[in-house]
N, C-alpha and C positions, 0 to 999 in steps of 0.2 A: 406144387413147386413154390419155393420161397425165393423172392427176389428183393434185394436191398434197394431202398430208395431214400434219398435225403430230403426231408420236407423243406429245408432251408435252401436247397439248390436242386430242384426237380430235374431229373433226366427225362426228357420228353420221349426218348425211345422206350423207356420202361412204362411211362404213362400210356403211350400208344399200344404197347403190348397188352396192357390191362384192358384197354378199350376193345382191342381185337378179341380177346378172350370172351368178353361180355357179348360182343356181337355174334359170336359163334354159339351162344346159348349156354355158356359155362358160368361158373361162379367165381367171384373175386373177393378176397377179404382185404380190408385196409383199416388203418387207424383213423379215428375221428377225434373230435374235441371232447368226447366222453370216453368211450371204450371201443373195442373192435367191432366192426360191422362186416357182414357178408352180403354181397349185392349181386343182382342180376339185371340185365337189360330189360327195361320196362316194356319193350315191344317184342321181346323174344318169348314165344310160347314155350319153347324148350327150357329157357332160363327160368321162367316163372315156375314151371313144373319142378325143376330141380330145387329151387328155393323152398317150395312148399314141402317137398320130400325131406329136405334137410331140417326144416322146422318141425315136421312130424305132427302137424295139426291139420285137420280137414278144412278148417275155416279160421282165419285170424285177420286182424287189422294190419294191413301192410303199411310200412313207412316209405314215403317217396322222398328220396334224397336228391336235392337239386344244387345247381351252381348259382342260379339267379332267382330272385323272388318272382320275376315275371313268369317263370316256368310253372308256378303253382296254378296258374289259370287253366292249364291243360287238364287238371285233375279236380279242381273245386271252383266254385264261384266265390272269388275273393272280393267282397264288397269294401267300401271305403273305410268303414269302422274297423273291420278285421285287418285290413291292410295297415292302418295306422298303428294298431296294437302290435302286430307282428313286426313291423318295421323297427320298433324300439328294441327288439330282442335279437334279431338275426343280422348277420351270421352269429350263431351261438348254439349252446347245448340244449335245444328245445325241440319238442315235437308238438305240433298243433293239430288237433283232431277237428276235421271238417266233415260235413255231409259230402260224400263223393259223387262225382258224376256217374250216372247209371252205367256207362261203358265199362267201369271197373268191376262190376258185379260178376261178370262172366269169368274174369281172370282169377278171382280169389274166392268166389262163392260166399261173399260176405252176408252174414245173417242181418247185421246192422250195416246199412250202406254208409260206411264211414272210412276215412283214410287219414293217415298221419302225414304231415308235411314237415320236412326238415331241411334247413340250410346250415350246415356245420361251419364252424370257424376253424377249418383245417385245410391246408393246401392240397393234400394228397387226394382225398375223395372229390374235391371240387375240380381238380385238374383232370381226373378220370372222367367225370361227368361232362366237363367242357369238351374234352377230346372225343368222347363218344357221340356228343351232339344231342343228347337227350338225358332226362333223369333216369335214375335206377330205383328199383325196389330194394329195400335193405332191411335186414334184421340184425339184432345184437347177437354177437357170437357168445356162446356159453356152453358149459358142460351139460346143461339141462335145457336144451332148446325147446322141448315139447311142453315145458311148464307153462300152463295158460295164464292169462291175465297180465297186468302190469307189474313187473318185478320190482322188489323193494331193495333197500340198501343191504339188508342182511343177505338176500339172495345174491346180490352183486359181489359181496365179499367172499361168498362161498363158491360161486360158480363162474364168475367172469374170468377172462384170461388177462395175463399181463404180457406174455411174450408171443412173438410171431410163431415160434416153433410149436407152441401149444395149440394155436389156432390151426396150424397146418395139419394137425392130427385129426381134425374133423373130417369125416368121410364126405366126399363129394365136392370139396373145394379145389379148384384147379390152379389158383394163383393166390399167393399171400404177399402183399407188399409190406416189407419189413422196414420200419423207420430206424431200426438199430437202437431203440430205447424201449423201456417198459411203458405200457399203457396203464393208466389208473383204472381201478375197479370202480368206476362211477357210472351213473345212469343219467339220461337226459331228464329234464323237467318236462312233464306232459300236461298240456292245457287243452281242455275240451271247449271248442267253439261251436258246437252243434246246437246249443240252446240260446236263449235270449241274452245270457250273460256268461262270461268266461268262467270255467270251473276248473280248479286245480285237481288233476287226477293223481299226479305223483310229483312230489318235490324231489328234484334231482340236483344236478350241478348248477343249473341256471337259476338265478334269483327270481322269485315271484312273491308279490306283485313286481312287475318289471319297472 
């Protein structure tokens, strides 16, 4: 189902509808500050299973999309140095890879115990997360969801979506929040913070070094 929502004047009833869909273990697609994302409630076993099925990979690194930086502590140990670095860039089109807390391993069967954290600069996903009351697991919507690895710019131009009606055609998505405008075919900048020094994994929309 496709529902229109205005980022500049959010209808809380629509936001609440999206949060309710997530709570019931379903999937919601929405625009972000890069491209389209598909999300599930991070505490819903059914939702996580549906997201994994949509992704089509037995194991992958999930992205946790939050509304506040303080929510990151639920998933990773955010020390002072990492906090200062991240604080310079978020909200924004970045994903930061951290060693994940062991509790995430059972949810996604991670071979490398890592997780991506994201705080987007877009009112729609942040309002949904805020209303839900907790972060969501999210993946980038594309025509080739099962393609492994970190996608690049060529992949984005070929396989990402611009319009809500295109995202709606993906099987298994229960609700698409349509901002009434095209989304750019761009990806986030991905930075690995699992080692001693930050390592750029993918240069995307976000400037790096920050």
